[in-house]
Structures are given as structure tokens and as C-alpha cells.
C-alpha positions in Angstrom: -7.1 25.7 -2.4 -3.4 26.6 -2.9 -2.4 26.1 -6.6 1.5 25.4 -6.9 3.4 26.6 -9.9 6.8 25.3 -9.3 5.9 21.6 -10.0 8.9 19.8 -12.1 6.3 17.8 -14.1 9.5 16.4 -16.0 10.3 14.5 -12.6 6.6 13.2 -12.4 7.1 12.1 -15.9 10.4 10.2 -15.3 9.4 8.7 -12.3 6.0 7.5 -13.8 7.8 6.1 -16.8 10.4 3.8 -14.5 7.4 2.4 -12.8 5.1 1.8 -15.7 2.6 4.4 -14.7 0.9 6.7 -17.3 0.5 10.4 -17.1 -3.1 9.9 -17.9 -3.5 7.5 -15.0 -2.0 10.3 -12.6 -4.3 12.6 -14.3 -7.2 10.4 -13.4 -6.1 10.0 -9.8 -6.4 13.5 -9.1 -10.0 13.6 -11.3 -8.4 15.9 -13.9 -8.5 15.5 -17.8 -6.0 13.4 -19.5 -3.6 16.0 -20.6 -3.7 18.1 -17.2 0.1 17.6 -16.4 1.3 18.6 -19.9 -1.0 21.8 -19.4 0.8 22.1 -15.9 4.4 21.8 -17.6 3.2 24.4 -20.2 2.1 26.8 -17.3 -1.4 26.8 -19.0 -2.8 25.3 -15.7 -1.8 24.6 -12.0 -1.8 22.0 -9.5 -3.0 22.0 -6.0 -0.9 21.0 -3.1 -3.5 17.9 -2.2 -3.3 17.1 -6.0 0.5 16.9 -6.0 0.3 14.9 -2.6 -1.9 12.1 -4.6 0.6 12.3 -7.4 3.5 11.8 -5.2 1.9 8.8 -3.1 1.2 7.0 -6.5 4.6 7.5 -7.5 6.2 6.6 -4.0 8.0 9.9 -3.6 7.3 13.0 -1.9 5.8 16.6 -3.0 8.9 18.3 -2.1 10.7 16.1 -4.7 8.1 16.8 -7.4 8.6 20.3 -6.8 12.3 20.1 -7.2 12.9 21.5 -3.6 15.3 18.1 -2.6 17.1 15.7 -4.9 16.2 12.8 -2.6 12.8 11.1 -3.8 12.5 9.6 -0.5 12.8 12.7 1.6 10.6 12.6 4.9 8.3 15.2 4.6 5.0 13.4 5.3 
């Protein structure tokens, strides 16, 4: 399972807040502990491509947006 190190957790946080979704909920969706995304942000843990895809789906965006590879949250990479 490939681990990603260039995930923009701030984008995840921003989208989640705008939609009334907690980071704890997103962590539960990928079967991780509640502070997992904070650890990813600090570089203490990493997220897999499949986990990022689940989070992107829950937030109605794309993994490429959450990795900062595009500024278009609706870019078609699905």
C-alpha cells in the first residue's frame, strides 16, 4: 500500500469545516484513530492513496486537490 507524503491536511480541514464534517468522522471513515489526520499534518504518520480517495469522496472532491496538485476541487481525475 503506497503511502502519500504530500497531502494538504489544511485543505481537508477547510473543506470539512465548510461542510460541517469533523476530522474525527473522516478518520473513522478510513478506520484510523481520531487524531490520525493531525499526525499526517505533522509528518508523524502517512496516508495511503486508497484512504485519501475515501476522504476525497466524503468531501466531494478529488485526491489531486487534497494533495495540492490542482487548485480545482472538482478536477476530473476519477
